[in-house]
C-alpha positions, 0 to 999 in steps of 0.5 A, spaced: 500 500 500 502 507 498 500 511 504 500 519 503 501 523 509 501 530 511 506 533 515 504 540 519 498 538 524 498 531 522 505 528 524 508 535 527 504 539 532 505 545 528 499 549 531 501 548 538 508 551 536 506 557 533 499 559 537 502 562 543 507 566 539 501 569 535 497 571 541 503 575 543 504 578 536 497 580 536 498 583 543 505 586 543 505 588 535 498 589 532 495 592 538 490 587 539 487 583 544 490 576 542 483 573 542 483 568 536 477 568 531 474 561 528 478 557 533 477 550 532 473 551 526 478 552 521 478 547 515 485 549 512 493 551 514 491 558 513 490 558 521 493 564 523 490 568 517 483 566 519 484 567 526 487 574 526 483 577 520 484 584 522 492 583 521 495 587 515 499 583 510 505 586 513 503 583 519 503 576 516 509 577 513 513 579 519 510 574 523 511 568 519 518 571 517 519 571 525 516 565 527 516 560 521 523 557 522 520 555 529 515 551 526 520 547 522 525 546 527 522 546 534 515 543 533 514 536 537 511 530 533 504 528 534 504 522 540 506 515 537 507 518 530 514 515 529 512 509 532 506 507 528 509 510 521 515 505 523 510 499 523 506 501 517 513 501 513 515 494 517 508 492 514 511 493 507 507 499 505 511 505 502 510 512 506 510 518 502 510 525 505 506 530 502 506 537 504 504 544 502 511 547 505 515 551 499 521 555 498 520 563 499 527 564 495 528 561 488 534 556 488 534 555 495 533 549 499 532 552 506 525 549 508 526 542 505 533 542 509 529 544 515 524 539 514 528 533 513 533 535 519 526 535 523 524 528 520 531 525 522 531 528 529 524 525 530 525 518 527 520 519 522 521 513 517 519 515 509 520 513 502 519 520 499 518 527 501 514 531 496 514 539 497 510 544 495 504 540 494 499 545 493 494 540 489 495 534 493 490 530 489 495 530 483 501 528 487 497 522 490 494 520 483 501 520 480 504 516 486 498 512 486 496 513 493 491 508 496 491 511 503 491 519 505 492 522 512 491 530 513 488 535 517 486 539 512 478 538 510 479 541 503 485 537 501 481 531 504 475 532 500 479 533 494 482 526 495 475 523 496 473 526 490 479 522 486 476 516 490 482 515 494 481 512 501 482 518 506 482 519 514 481 527 516 486 527 522 483 531 528 486 537 530 485 543 535 484 547 528 478 543 525 475 539 531 469 544 531 468 543 524 462 539 521 464 534 516 459 528 516 462 526 509 469 525 512 472 519 516 475 522 522 481 520 526 484 522 533 490 519 534 496 515 530 494 508 534 487 509 532 490 510 524 493 503 525 487 500 527 483 503 522 489 501 517 489 493 519 481 493 518 482 496 511 487 490 510 483 485 513 477 487 508 482 487 502 485 480 504 
């Protein structure tokens, strides 16, 4: 089986790493209250932009230039993600990490290098890393993905439209969204349990 897995907020606690910084930035730089909008009801990775609609483009640029590298280097892995992904690999599956992360400066590999270093540091086993995946369905079709796991509701819905089995990873950002059309998962042990059921059904 080819398994496609997102990084941010699926195997990495990206939101948890950045959230307190966003509140501090809103209070100290923007002059706001730090109170986020739509908390828990965000269907994509534009969570900072969604939570603070009163920020200007310059605010967003300054915030991300200040804090983005901390997401890439300091975020903790989701509980049990390294162990379960290792088990999936041991079971004979091909693990393909598909992320929307992209380079800001043409010709550089700063983001990719930091991503690879984080994956190695946290013992994340994978066969292939695909960066700058803005349309993940196209990548999934190219890589012949059988199972896709992501926290983005938008990406998961596209995968289902492409007839790819999909799990929506439940996070702080998307937990309040109504998604009866998607199959939620809440932890990596649960993902492995559901994966075993798929294997049993296909045997």
